[in-house]
C-alpha positions in Angstrom: -110.5 70.0 -0.4 -110.4 66.5 -1.2 -107.0 64.5 -1.7 -106.2 61.7 -4.2 -103.5 59.2 -3.9 -101.2 59.2 -6.8 -99.2 55.8 -8.3 -96.1 55.4 -10.1 -94.7 52.6 -11.4 -91.8 50.6 -10.0 -88.5 50.4 -12.0 -85.4 49.5 -11.8 -82.4 50.5 -13.9 -79.7 48.3 -15.3 -77.1 49.6 -13.3 -79.1 48.6 -9.9 -80.0 44.9 -11.3 -76.3 44.6 -11.9 -75.4 45.9 -8.3 -77.6 43.3 -7.1 -76.7 40.3 -8.8 -72.8 41.4 -7.4 -74.0 41.4 -4.2 -75.4 37.6 -4.7 -72.8 36.5 -6.0 -70.8 37.9 -3.6 -72.5 36.3 -0.8 -73.3 33.3 -2.3 -69.5 32.9 -3.1 -68.7 33.6 0.1 -71.3 30.6 1.3 -69.3 28.2 -0.9 -65.9 29.5 0.2 -67.4 28.6 3.7 -68.4 25.2 2.3 -65.1 24.0 0.3 -63.2 24.3 3.8 -66.2 22.5 5.9 -66.3 19.9 3.1 -62.8 20.2 3.7 -62.6 19.6 7.2 -65.1 16.7 7.2 -62.7 15.1 4.4 -59.6 15.4 7.2 -62.1 13.8 9.9 -63.3 10.9 7.8 -59.3 9.9 6.1 -58.7 9.5 10.4 -62.1 7.2 10.5 -61.2 5.2 7.3 -58.1 4.8 9.1 -58.5 4.0 12.0 -61.7 1.7 11.1 -58.6 -0.2 9.2 -56.7 -0.9 11.7 -59.2 -1.5 14.6 -59.8 -4.5 11.9 -56.6 -6.2 13.7 -56.5 -10.0 14.1 -58.3 -10.6 17.3 -56.5 -14.3 18.3 -53.4 -12.5 17.7 -53.9 -10.2 20.1 -55.8 -12.0 22.7 -53.4 -15.1 22.9 -49.5 -13.2 22.1 -50.7 -9.4 22.7 -49.5 -8.7 19.2 -52.0 -5.9 16.8 -51.3 -6.8 13.2 -54.1 -7.1 10.3 -53.8 -9.6 7.9 -53.6 -8.3 5.3 -54.5 -11.7 3.1 -57.8 -12.0 5.0 -57.2 -15.3 5.5 -56.0 -16.2 2.1 -51.6 -16.8 1.1 -50.6 -13.7 0.2 -51.2 -9.7 0.6 -54.7 -8.2 -0.9 -54.5 -4.5 -0.8 -57.5 -4.4 -3.1 -59.0 -5.9 -0.7 -58.4 -3.6 2.2 -59.1 -0.9 0.1 -62.8 -2.0 -0.7 -63.3 -1.9 3.2 -62.2 1.1 4.0 -64.5 2.7 0.8 -67.3 0.8 3.1 -66.2 2.6 5.8 -65.9 5.6 4.7 -69.7 5.4 2.6 -71.5 4.5 6.2 -69.8 7.3 7.5 -70.2 10.2 4.6 -74.0 8.6 4.4 -73.7 8.4 0.6 -76.2 5.2 0.4 -79.5 6.1 -1.2 -81.0 6.4 1.9 -78.9 10.0 3.1 -80.9 13.0 4.0 -81.7 15.1 1.0 -80.6 18.3 3.7 -77.5 17.5 4.2 -75.1 20.0 2.6 -72.3 18.0 3.0 -72.3 15.4 0.6 -69.1 14.1 -0.2 -68.4 10.8 -2.2 -65.4 8.9 -1.5 -63.5 8.2 -5.0 -60.9 6.4 -4.2 -58.7 4.5 -1.3 -54.9 3.2 -2.0 -52.6 2.1 0.0 -49.5 3.1 -0.8 -47.1 1.5 1.5 -47.2 -0.7 4.2 -44.7 -2.7 6.5 -45.2 -6.7 7.5 -44.3 -8.2 10.9 -41.8 -10.4 9.2 -39.7 -7.7 7.5 -36.0 -7.0 8.8 -36.0 -10.1 10.9 -39.0 -9.8 11.9 -37.8 -6.7 13.5 -41.1 -4.8 14.1 -42.6 -7.9 16.2 -39.8 -8.2 18.5 -40.5 -3.8 18.8 -43.8 -4.6 19.4 -43.4 -7.7 22.0 -41.0 -5.2 23.8 -43.8 -3.1 24.1 -46.2 -5.7 25.5 -43.9 -6.4 28.1 -43.1 -3.1 29.4 -46.8 -2.7 30.5 -47.6 -6.1 31.7 -44.2 -8.4 32.2 -44.0 -9.4 35.9 -41.1 -7.4 37.1 -39.3 -10.2 39.4 -39.6 -12.5 35.7 -37.3 -9.7 33.8 -35.4 -9.1 36.9 -34.5 -12.8 37.3 -33.7 -13.3 33.0 -31.5 -10.1 33.4 -29.6 -11.6 36.4 -29.3 -15.2 34.7 -27.6 -13.6 32.1 -24.5 -12.7 34.1 -23.9 -16.5 34.1 -24.0 -17.3 30.4 -19.6 -17.0 30.2 -19.5 -20.8 29.6 -16.7 -22.8 30.7 -14.4 -25.4 28.8 -16.3 -28.1 29.8 -16.9 -31.7 27.9 -18.0 -34.3 30.5 -17.8 -36.8 28.0 -13.8 -36.1 26.8 -12.8 -35.9 30.3 -14.3 -39.2 31.3 -12.9 -40.6 28.5 -9.4 -39.9 29.7 -9.7 -40.4 33.0 -11.1 -44.3 32.2 -7.6 -44.2 29.3 -5.4 -42.9 32.8 -7.0 -45.5 35.1 -6.8 -48.4 33.0 -2.9 -47.6 32.5 -2.5 -47.4 35.6 -4.8 -51.0 36.8 -2.2 -52.8 34.5 0.6 -51.7 36.9 -1.5 -53.6 39.5 -1.2 -57.0 40.9 -4.4 -58.8 42.5 -3.8 -57.7 46.0 -3.2 -54.5 45.3 -6.4 -54.0 43.3 -8.5 -55.8 46.2 -6.6 -53.4 48.5 -7.6 -50.1 46.8 -11.3 -51.9 46.5 -11.5 -52.3 50.2 -9.9 -48.8 50.6 -12.6 -47.3 48.5 -15.5 -46.6 51.6 -15.4 -50.0 52.0 -17.4 -50.5 48.1 -15.8 -52.1 44.9 -14.7 -51.2 41.8 -17.3 -52.2 39.8 -19.1 -49.2 41.2 -16.2 -46.7 39.7 -18.2 -43.3 39.1 -16.0 -43.1 35.8 -17.2 -46.0 34.2 -20.9 -46.3 35.6 -21.6 -42.9 33.6 -19.4 -43.4 30.2 -22.3 -46.4 30.7 -25.0 -44.2 31.0 -24.4 -41.0 29.0 -25.5 -42.5 25.9 -29.1 -42.4 27.6 -32.0 -40.4 27.1 -31.7 -37.8 29.8 -35.7 -37.3 29.1 -36.0 -40.8 29.6 -34.6 -40.4 33.3 -36.1 -37.2 33.8 -39.9 -37.6 32.8 -42.2 -40.2 32.3 -43.5 -40.8 29.3 -47.4 -40.6 29.2 -46.5 -37.3 30.8 -45.3 -36.0 27.5 -47.0 -34.0 24.7 -47.3 -35.8 21.6 -48.5 -32.6 19.5 -46.6 -31.9 15.9 -46.3 -28.9 14.2 -48.7 -28.5 11.2 -47.1 -25.8 8.8 -44.8 -27.8 6.9 -43.7 -24.6 4.3 -41.8 -23.0 8.1 -41.8 -18.9 8.2 -37.7 -20.2 7.9 -37.7 -22.2 5.2 -40.1 -20.5 2.6 -39.7 -17.2 0.2 -41.7 -14.3 2.5 -43.9 -11.4 1.1 -42.3 -8.1 1.9 -43.2 -4.8 3.0 -42.5 -1.2 1.3 -41.9 0.9 4.4 -39.4 2.4 6.8 -37.7 -0.9 7.8 -37.7 -1.3 11.6 -34.9 -2.6 13.7 -34.1 -3.6 16.9 -31.7 -2.7 19.8 -30.4 -4.4 22.7 -32.8 -3.5 24.9 -35.5 -4.6 22.6 -34.0 -7.9 22.5 -33.7 -8.2 26.9 -37.4 -7.1 26.7 -38.2 -9.9 23.9 -36.6 -12.4 25.8 -39.1 -11.9 28.6 -41.8 -11.8 26.4 -41.5 -15.5 24.9 -41.1 -16.5 28.5 -44.3 -14.8 29.5 -47.0 -15.1 26.8 -45.4 -18.4 25.2 -45.9 -22.0 27.2 -43.4 -24.6 28.1 -43.3 -28.2 29.4 -44.2 -26.9 33.2 -46.6 -23.5 32.1 -48.1 -25.0 29.5 -50.8 -22.7 27.4 -52.8 -25.3 26.9 -53.3 -23.9 23.0 -54.3 -26.0 20.0 -50.9 -26.0 18.6 -47.5 -26.9 19.9 -47.4 -27.4 23.5 -44.3 -26.9 24.4 -43.3 -23.9 22.7 -40.1 -22.1 24.4 -38.5 -25.8 23.6 -39.4 -25.5 19.8 -37.4 -21.9 20.0 -34.4 -23.4 21.4 -34.6 -26.8 19.6 -36.7 -26.2 16.5 -37.6 -29.5 16.6 -40.9 -30.6 14.8 -42.6 -32.6 17.8 -42.9 -31.2 21.5 -41.7 -35.0 22.2 -38.1 -34.1 20.3 -38.3 -30.4 21.2 -38.7 -31.3 25.2 -36.2 -34.0 24.7 -33.6 -32.2 22.7 -34.4 -29.1 25.6 -33.5 -31.8 28.4 -29.6 -32.3 26.8 -29.1 -28.8 26.4 -30.3 -28.3 30.2 -28.0 -30.8 31.0 -25.0 -29.4 29.5 -25.8 -25.8 30.7 -26.2 -28.0 34.2 -23.1 -29.2 33.9 -21.2 -26.1 33.1 -22.5 -24.1 35.9 -22.0 -26.9 38.8 -18.3 -27.6 37.1 -17.8 -24.1 38.2 -19.4 -24.5 41.6 -17.5 -27.7 42.2 -14.1 -26.4 41.6 -14.2 -23.8 44.5 -15.4 -26.4 47.1 -12.0 -27.7 48.5 -13.5 -30.3 50.2 -15.3 -32.2 47.3 -11.9 -31.9 45.3 -10.2 -33.4 48.3 -12.4 -36.2 48.3 -12.3 -36.6 44.1 -7.7 -36.5 45.2 -8.4 -39.3 47.4 -10.5 -41.6 45.6 -8.3 -40.6 42.2 -5.3 -42.2 44.1 -7.0 -45.1 45.0 -7.7 -45.9 41.5 -4.4 -45.8 40.1 -2.7 -42.0 40.7 -1.0 -43.3 43.7 0.9 -46.2 41.5 1.2 -44.1 38.5 1.4 -40.2 39.4 1.3 -39.2 36.0 -2.0 -40.2 35.7 -3.4 -39.1 38.7 -4.7 -35.8 37.6 -6.8 -37.5 34.5 -8.5 -39.7 36.7 -9.2 -37.0 39.0 -11.0 -35.0 36.2 -12.5 -37.8 35.3 -14.3 -38.4 38.8 -14.9 -34.9 38.5 -16.8 -35.2 35.8 -18.9 -38.1 36.6 -19.9 -36.0 40.0 -20.8 -32.9 37.8 -22.9 -35.6 35.4 -24.9 -37.3 38.4 -25.3 -33.9 40.3 -26.7 -32.2 36.8 -29.2 -35.1 36.2 -30.8 -34.6 39.4 -30.8 -30.5 38.6 -32.9 -31.2 35.5 -35.2 -34.0 37.5 -35.8 -31.2 40.1 -36.3 -28.2 37.4 -39.1 -30.6 35.1 -40.9 -31.4 38.1 -41.2 -28.2 38.9 -37.7 -26.6 41.7 -35.8 -24.5 41.6 -32.6 -24.6 41.1 -29.8 -22.1 41.8 -27.8 -21.2 38.9 -24.3 -21.2 40.5 -24.6 -24.1 43.7 -23.5 -23.2 47.2 -22.2 -25.9 49.4 -24.9 -26.3 51.2 -27.0 -26.7 47.9 -24.9 -29.1 46.6 -26.9 -33.0 47.0 -25.1 -35.5 45.3 -21.7 -37.5 47.0 -19.2 -40.0 45.3 -20.7 -42.7 47.0 -24.6 -42.7 45.6 -23.5 -42.0 41.6 -24.4 -45.2 40.3 -27.9 -44.8 42.3 -28.4 -41.4 41.1 -28.0 -42.6 37.5 -30.3 -46.2 37.9 -32.9 -44.0 40.0 -35.2 -41.1 40.5 -33.4 -39.3 42.9 -33.7 -35.4 42.6 -31.8 -32.2 43.6 -32.5 -30.4 46.9 -35.1 -27.8 45.9 -33.3 -24.3 46.0 -35.3 -21.2 47.7 -33.1 -18.5 46.0 -33.0 -20.1 42.9 -34.7 -20.1 39.3 -37.6 -22.5 37.8 -37.5 -24.4 34.7 -38.8 -21.5 32.6 -36.9 -19.3 34.0 -33.8 -21.2 33.3 -35.6 -21.6 29.7 -35.2 -17.7 29.4 -31.5 -17.6 30.4 -30.7 -20.1 27.8 -32.7 -18.3 24.9 -30.2 -15.3 25.3 -27.7 -17.7 23.8 -29.8 -17.6 20.2 -29.8 -13.9 17.8 -33.2 -12.0 18.3 -33.4 -12.8 14.7 -33.8 -16.1 15.3 -35.9 -16.0 18.1 -38.6 -13.7 16.2 -38.8 -16.7 13.5 -39.4 -19.4 15.5 -41.8 -17.5 17.6 -43.8 -16.2 14.8 -43.9 -20.0 13.1 -45.6 -21.0 16.8 -48.0 -18.1 16.6 -48.8 -19.5 13.0 -48.9 -22.9 14.1 -51.5 -22.3 16.6 -53.5 -19.5 14.0 -53.4 -22.3 11.5 -55.6 -24.5 13.8 -59.1 -22.3 14.2 -61.7 -21.8 11.8 -61.1 -19.4 9.4 -57.1 -19.3 9.9 -56.6 -22.8 8.3 -54.1 -20.6 5.1 -53.0 -17.7 7.8 -49.7 -16.5 6.8 -48.0 -13.7 9.2 -45.7 -12.4 6.4 -48.8 -11.0 5.1 -49.7 -9.6 8.4 -49.0 -6.0 8.2 -48.3 -3.5 11.4 -48.0 0.3 9.9 -49.7 1.7 6.2 -49.4 4.9 4.4 -53.2 4.9 3.0 -54.4 7.9 0.3 -58.5 8.6 0.3 -59.7 10.7 -2.7 -63.2 12.6 -2.3 -65.4 13.9 -5.2 -68.2 16.6 -4.2 -70.1 19.0 -5.7 -70.6 23.1 -5.6 -73.9 24.1 -4.2 -74.2 27.6 -3.8 -71.6 28.4 -6.5 -74.0 27.1 -9.1 -77.1 29.6 -7.8 -75.4 32.5 -9.3 -74.7 31.6 -12.9 -72.3 34.9 -13.4 -69.7 33.2 -11.4 -67.5 31.3 -13.3 -67.7 27.6 -10.6 -66.3 24.5 -11.2 -68.0 20.9 -12.0 -67.1 19.9 -8.3 -64.3 19.1 -5.9 -61.9 16.7 -5.3 -60.0 16.1 -2.1 -57.0 14.2 -1.3 -55.8 13.0 1.9 -52.6 11.3 3.4 -52.4 9.3 6.8 -50.3 6.6 8.5 -50.8 4.0 10.9 -48.3 2.3 12.5 -49.3 0.5 15.6 -45.3 0.9 17.2 -46.6 4.7 17.4 
């Protein structure tokens, strides 16, 4: 028996066609959902890259020299330029999203950066340099020698200055001495002169110091050819000009930040005995204390303030040394106190003031030559005597080095505690700005253009892929993704 194959025409019902179309629509819709959330995830990652790329563009000299992270939003100019920053971030995004003409055609996550905007930002100079102080304090916590921090902390305990003015005491002592001298006969004056250690009243310490006190202490402590002649280049200093201000949340500094900030200053900035050999001012700490425009003037005024500081400390010390007070008592009697008792206290005070002045001058010489001096001296550390005050003033004698004392830089750190943090931050930023302007590409830089924080909005555009394959599905023309990132060097 012979069998023949039979063929039937294939056919599809309308119902079957609609079923297949529905299945494809659901399938491609699911694929598009996956595509959408993949794009969303990519926008999150790329936004992180864009913001971090911007904040990786910090000012290198500022970080290298001073340990401060900040971005020059002026990009070498004299005003903040948010548009320039946005364009740079768009470039970073473009590279990372591979949207150039050479991008791979097989990339199904193509996304176009549509916009970038910095909504708010904080500047280093905002709120009296609050962010600068905070960031400097963080720098100290990770790098300051503990010994230096302890010294500055300990030194602050001695900042309760006594009411001491040697000029006033010397003048009152000289006046009392003259009143007593008017009652002396020539024979009595000769007798007093001979009794005064075989010396002469021409070597009277009160008179010698009064004749000497108007002379510059700097000329007595440091040879003129050892002093820097650098001057500040910045004419419109931060403390004198109208500053740009950010619109981010203000940062305030606390008591602990101020103490750490002072330790930061003594660690990161140079001074006469520890120069940093930068292109700007040589005596940076002295500038923060004295606020003059030249190294020479800053050093001279700082030396005068250091002399006054040592005077207050030495006066406190000598008033607890009974044997030295007895010497002053005896000499005051020889100089007229015995004849005119009511003048004796003033003469005695003038003698003590002269003695303190001579000791303090020697302290400054020792400190500025690299030695150490205790804040409050004991009997063994006191160097001068009543009989050699004149030779001290006319010579180059120095105080004995105190092994447990503090050096010049630490004394400057202690003196910095007398100034408010807002003043110190302003002057420190002026020193930094002066240093930066001495460098190529930073000649017009302004630190009130430097940002430490920013809120950034990123917007991206992308087209659907799988949804467009099913015409029955009502797909959008494109997607828009918006992400916000907050970057802050303080966190």
